[in-house]
C-alpha positions in Angstrom: -89.7 215.4 136.9 -86.7 214.7 134.4 -85.3 211.6 133.0 -81.5 210.5 132.9 -79.8 213.2 135.0 -82.8 215.6 134.9 -82.8 215.3 131.1 -86.1 214.8 129.2 -88.4 212.0 129.5 -89.1 210.7 126.0 -92.5 209.6 125.2 -93.5 207.1 122.7 -95.0 209.5 120.3 -91.9 211.7 120.4 -89.6 208.6 119.9 -91.7 207.4 116.8 -91.4 210.9 115.2 -87.8 211.3 115.9 -87.1 207.7 114.4 -89.3 208.2 111.2 -87.0 209.2 108.3 -83.8 209.8 110.6 -81.7 208.3 108.2 -82.4 211.2 105.8 -80.8 213.6 108.1 -77.5 214.3 110.0 -79.2 214.8 113.1 -82.7 213.4 114.1 -83.0 216.5 116.2 -81.3 219.3 117.9 -82.0 219.9 121.6 -80.6 222.5 124.1 -78.1 220.9 126.5 -76.3 217.7 126.5 -78.3 216.0 129.2 -81.7 216.7 127.0 -79.9 215.6 123.8 -78.7 212.6 125.5 -82.1 211.6 126.6 -83.5 211.7 123.0 -80.4 210.1 121.6 -80.4 207.1 123.9 -84.2 206.5 123.6 -84.2 206.5 119.7 -80.6 205.3 119.0 -80.5 208.4 116.5 -78.0 211.3 116.6 -79.2 214.3 118.4 -77.3 217.7 118.4 -76.6 219.2 121.8 -77.1 222.9 121.6 -75.0 224.9 123.8 -73.0 222.2 125.3 -73.3 220.5 128.6 -75.4 223.1 130.4 -76.9 224.7 127.1 -75.1 227.9 127.6 -72.1 227.7 125.6 -72.5 229.5 122.1 -71.9 226.1 120.1 -73.0 225.9 117.4 -73.2 229.6 116.7 -76.7 230.7 115.8 -75.3 231.3 112.3 -73.9 227.8 112.0 -77.4 226.3 113.3 -79.4 228.4 110.7 -77.1 227.0 107.9 -77.7 223.4 109.1 -81.4 224.1 109.2 -81.0 225.6 105.6 -79.1 222.5 104.3 -81.9 220.1 105.8 -79.4 218.4 108.1 -81.6 218.8 111.3 -85.1 216.8 111.3 -86.5 218.5 114.5 -85.6 221.2 117.0 -86.8 220.4 120.3 -87.3 223.4 122.3 -88.0 224.3 125.9 -85.6 223.5 129.0 -83.3 225.9 130.7 -79.7 224.8 130.4 -79.6 221.2 129.8 -82.7 220.2 132.0 -81.4 221.8 135.0 -84.8 222.0 136.7 -86.4 223.5 133.5 -89.3 222.3 131.3 -87.5 220.3 128.6 -90.5 219.0 126.7 -90.5 219.3 123.1 -92.3 222.4 121.8 -92.7 224.2 118.7 -90.0 227.0 117.9 -86.7 227.4 117.2 -83.6 229.1 119.1 -83.9 232.6 120.2 -83.5 235.0 117.3 -83.5 232.5 114.8 -86.2 231.6 112.2 -85.7 228.0 110.4 -85.6 228.5 106.6 -86.0 224.8 105.8 -89.6 223.3 105.4 -88.0 219.9 106.2 -87.0 221.1 109.9 -89.9 220.5 112.3 -90.8 221.0 116.0 -92.1 218.0 117.9 -94.8 218.3 120.5 -95.9 215.0 122.0 -98.8 215.0 124.3 -98.2 216.2 127.8 -97.3 214.0 130.5 -98.7 215.9 133.3 
């Protein structure tokens, strides 16, 4: 079951990872959909980019722009998973990157806290 408005439930390990060195980045993380991003941002107090707008389906930012942010080291983590902003999908952080992309910065990492199930 999801957290706030079916957003992600943020565990203590994920929260600790996102908070560590967060001031060195524009965004502590990027997550698909505003509801998931809001869950992480409210839990950590750190900025989290919402990829794809409210439902995770808008092309914002574009894939090219996202890759640029990663290459510039502006995003600390990408939180994968989910289907449209936590609308019933699995929004737990997973290793990976948006479809069709390959992070080019070693500073951008994926978060994978322990399973809650």
